[in-house]
C-alpha positions as CSV (number, residue, x, y, z in Angstrom):
1,T,-27.1,-2.1,-26.7
2,K,-27.5,-0.8,-30.3
3,I,-29.3,2.2,-30.9
4,K,-31.9,1.8,-33.0
5,G,-31.3,2.9,-36.5
6,T,-27.5,3.2,-36.1
7,N,-24.4,1.0,-36.2
8,V,-23.7,2.8,-32.3
9,I,-23.2,0.2,-29.5
10,E,-24.2,2.1,-26.1
11,F,-22.7,0.7,-23.2
12,V,-23.9,1.8,-19.7
13,S,-22.2,1.0,-16.4
14,Y,-23.2,1.6,-12.9
15,I,-20.7,2.0,-9.8
16,K,-22.6,1.7,-6.6
17,E,-21.3,3.7,-3.6
18,S,-21.0,0.7,-1.5
19,E,-18.3,-0.7,-4.0
20,M,-16.1,2.3,-3.6
21,I,-13.5,2.5,-1.6
22,K,-11.6,5.6,-0.2
23,L,-7.7,6.3,-1.3
24,C,-5.9,8.8,1.5
25,C,-3.5,10.4,1.5
26,G,-2.2,11.5,-1.5
27,R,-2.8,13.8,-4.3
28,N,-4.1,13.1,-7.8
29,M,-3.2,9.3,-7.3
30,A,-2.6,7.1,-10.3
31,M,-3.1,3.6,-10.1
32,M,-0.4,0.9,-11.1
33,T,0.0,-2.8,-11.4
34,P,3.0,-4.7,-10.7
35,P,4.7,-6.8,-13.3
36,S,3.5,-10.3,-13.4
37,D,5.0,-13.5,-15.0
38,D,2.2,-14.9,-17.3
39,N,3.1,-18.7,-15.6
40,D,2.3,-17.1,-12.3
41,E,-0.6,-19.1,-10.8
42,N,-1.0,-16.2,-8.3
43,K,-1.1,-13.4,-10.4
44,S,-4.7,-12.8,-9.8
45,K,-3.9,-12.1,-6.2
46,H,-0.8,-9.4,-6.9
47,M,-2.2,-6.2,-5.3
48,L,-3.4,-2.8,-7.3
49,Q,-0.8,-0.2,-6.1
50,S,-1.1,3.6,-6.1
51,L,1.5,6.3,-6.7
52,V,0.8,8.4,-4.1
53,W,3.2,11.3,-4.3
54,V,5.3,12.3,-7.3
55,D,7.8,14.2,-5.1
56,P,9.1,12.9,-2.8
57,L,8.1,9.4,-5.2
58,M,6.2,7.3,-2.9
59,V,4.0,4.1,-3.7
60,G,1.5,2.2,-1.6
61,D,-0.5,-1.2,-1.8
62,V,-4.2,-0.6,-2.3
63,L,-6.0,-2.7,-0.2
64,L,-9.7,-3.5,-1.5
65,T,-11.6,-3.1,1.6
66,P,-14.3,-1.0,2.9
67,S,-12.0,0.5,5.1
68,P,-8.6,0.5,3.7
69,P,-5.6,2.0,5.8
70,K,-3.8,5.4,4.9
71,I,-1.2,5.3,3.0
72,G,1.2,8.0,2.0
73,R,1.1,10.6,4.6
74,L,3.9,12.9,4.4
75,P,5.6,14.1,7.7
76,K,5.6,17.7,8.4
77,G,8.4,19.8,6.9
78,T,9.5,17.0,4.3
79,R,11.4,18.6,1.3
80,K,9.3,18.7,-1.8
81,S,8.2,20.4,-5.1
82,D,4.8,21.6,-6.0
83,I,4.3,19.0,-8.7
84,H,1.3,16.5,-8.7
85,G,0.3,13.3,-10.7
86,T,-2.5,13.5,-12.7
87,N,-3.0,10.4,-14.8
88,G,-5.6,7.7,-13.9
89,F,-3.1,5.0,-14.5
90,M,0.7,4.9,-15.2
91,V,1.5,3.3,-18.6
92,R,3.8,0.5,-18.8
93,F,6.6,0.6,-21.5
94,P,6.8,-2.8,-23.6
95,P,10.4,-3.6,-23.8
96,S,10.1,-3.9,-27.5
97,I,9.7,0.2,-27.4
98,N,11.3,1.7,-24.6
99,F,14.4,2.1,-26.5
100,G,16.7,0.1,-23.7
101,K,16.0,2.0,-20.8
102,G,14.6,-0.8,-18.4
103,N,11.2,-1.9,-17.3
104,E,9.4,1.8,-16.3
105,L,6.1,3.1,-16.0
106,L,5.4,6.2,-17.7
107,G,3.1,9.1,-15.8
108,I,2.2,12.6,-16.4
109,A,2.1,15.0,-13.6
110,H,1.5,18.8,-13.6
111,F,2.2,22.3,-11.7
112,H,-0.4,24.9,-11.2
113,R,0.1,28.7,-10.2
114,P,-0.2,29.4,-7.2
115,E,0.5,26.3,-5.3
116,H,-3.0,26.8,-3.1
117,R,-6.4,26.5,-4.3
118,K,-7.6,29.8,-3.5
119,T,-10.0,31.6,-5.8
120,S,-8.0,34.1,-7.8
121,D,-9.0,36.7,-10.8
122,F,-7.8,33.8,-13.3
123,A,-9.8,30.8,-11.8
124,K,-11.8,29.6,-9.0
125,H,-8.5,27.2,-8.2
126,G,-5.4,26.3,-9.7
127,H,-4.5,28.6,-13.1
128,H,-1.4,28.8,-15.4
129,Y,-0.9,24.8,-15.7
130,T,2.5,23.3,-16.9
131,H,2.7,19.5,-17.3
132,A,5.9,17.2,-17.4
133,F,6.6,13.3,-18.2
134,F,8.1,11.2,-15.9
135,T,9.0,7.6,-15.6
136,I,9.5,5.4,-12.3
137,S,10.8,1.9,-11.9
138,D,8.3,-0.8,-12.2
139,E,8.9,-2.8,-9.0
140,S,10.2,-2.2,-5.6
141,P,12.4,-0.6,-4.9
142,F,10.3,2.5,-6.9
143,F,12.7,5.2,-8.1
144,L,12.2,8.1,-10.1
145,K,14.0,6.9,-13.6
146,R,13.4,10.1,-16.0
147,L,11.7,13.5,-15.9
148,S,10.8,16.1,-19.3
149,N,11.0,19.8,-18.9
150,E,7.9,21.5,-18.1
151,F,5.4,22.2,-21.0
152,V,2.0,23.4,-22.3
153,F,-0.7,22.1,-24.7
154,R,-1.2,24.2,-27.7
155,S,-4.6,26.3,-27.4
156,R,-6.9,25.1,-29.8
157,S,-8.8,28.6,-29.3
158,K,-6.5,30.4,-31.1
159,R,-7.7,33.7,-32.4
160,E,-6.4,35.7,-35.6
161,G,-3.8,38.3,-35.0
162,F,-2.8,36.6,-31.5
163,T,0.2,34.6,-31.1
164,E,0.4,30.8,-30.2
165,D,-0.1,30.2,-26.8
166,G,-1.9,27.6,-24.2
167,D,-5.0,27.8,-22.1
168,I,-4.4,28.6,-18.5
169,I,-6.5,25.6,-17.1
170,Q,-5.0,22.6,-18.7
171,F,-5.4,19.2,-17.1
172,A,-3.8,16.0,-18.4
173,S,-5.7,12.8,-17.0
174,G,-5.5,10.3,-19.2
175,L,-2.8,8.2,-20.9
176,E,-3.2,5.3,-23.4
177,L,-0.4,3.6,-25.4
178,I,-0.9,2.5,-28.7
179,P,1.4,-0.5,-29.7
180,P,3.4,-0.4,-33.0
181,E,0.8,-3.0,-34.6
182,L,-2.0,-0.6,-34.2
183,S,-0.6,2.4,-35.0
184,S,0.7,4.4,-37.7
185,S,4.3,4.9,-36.0
186,S,6.8,2.1,-36.2
187,T,7.4,2.5,-32.7
188,G,3.8,3.0,-31.4
189,E,1.9,6.2,-30.5
190,L,0.6,7.5,-26.6
191,V,-2.6,9.4,-26.4
192,V,-2.8,12.1,-24.0
193,A,-6.3,13.1,-22.9
194,Y,-6.8,16.3,-20.9
195,G,-9.2,19.1,-19.7
196,I,-9.5,22.6,-21.0
197,N,-10.5,25.5,-18.7
198,D,-12.8,23.0,-16.8
199,C,-15.1,23.1,-19.4
200,E,-14.0,21.2,-22.8
201,S,-12.0,18.1,-23.3
202,S,-9.3,17.2,-26.2
203,I,-6.8,14.7,-27.1
204,L,-3.0,14.7,-28.2
205,V,-1.2,11.9,-30.3
206,L,2.4,11.6,-30.1
207,D,4.8,9.3,-31.4
208,I,6.5,6.9,-28.6
209,G,10.0,8.3,-30.0
210,V,9.1,12.0,-29.6
211,V,8.0,11.2,-25.8
212,D,11.3,9.3,-25.3
213,G,13.3,12.3,-26.6
214,L,11.5,14.5,-24.2
215,L,12.7,12.2,-21.1
216,L,15.8,13.1,-19.4
217,D,17.7,10.6,-17.1
218,V,17.6,11.2,-13.6
219,E,20.7,10.6,-11.4
220,N,19.6,7.6,-8.8
221,G,18.4,8.6,-5.6
222,H,17.4,12.3,-6.7
223,Q,13.6,13.3,-6.4
224,V,12.0,16.1,-8.6
225,V,12.7,19.0,-6.3
226,D,16.5,18.3,-6.6
227,L,16.2,19.3,-10.1
228,M,14.6,22.3,-10.0
229,K,15.9,25.6,-10.2
230,K,14.4,29.0,-9.3
231,V,13.8,31.6,-12.1
232,Q,14.4,35.1,-11.1
233,Q,12.4,37.8,-13.0
234,D,14.0,40.6,-13.9
């Protein structure tokens, strides 16, 4: 509906609790869709899939039923890092702008300190977040293809006399790809939406070429935990 006296269009939608399904048992599970052929008559039947865990990488089919089966339970003792996926939907790199790296899906993940969610002097749950971009293959068998180093978003609350820093709580939850024909970049742009200290929101727009430069190739068969090194504080 159009708001009276303005050119603003208001769109309101409602989701019934009876229409919701419960996904179990990953953490911050991103959605993804398998590649499909435009000439495939059965493409509407392709399942919705979920990136259940970033480390170890695990993808499961999402069945849209009232009581879907549990997917992604990790056996006790599974070797893994403390990285978690965050974005709601994985972004597909079109062949024209993925720089010859093959078909891959882009996501963003985070770490927080400490890994547990107990209340501390810093925050009620996790704090001192860092993020990392990653890509995976876009179809089975799924595997980790590329991973960036950790980074933080520059704080938008810099005060005079203080050095540049990042907020202790930064949670990226949205990725959107802007194709070259709709962006100011010849390669396209990536919009990252994130929350700040659980009370503000912001976006960051990056040139796809910059994102591509941050991503480092991962040796086939390696997981995130295989690439991490312990930092010893003097």
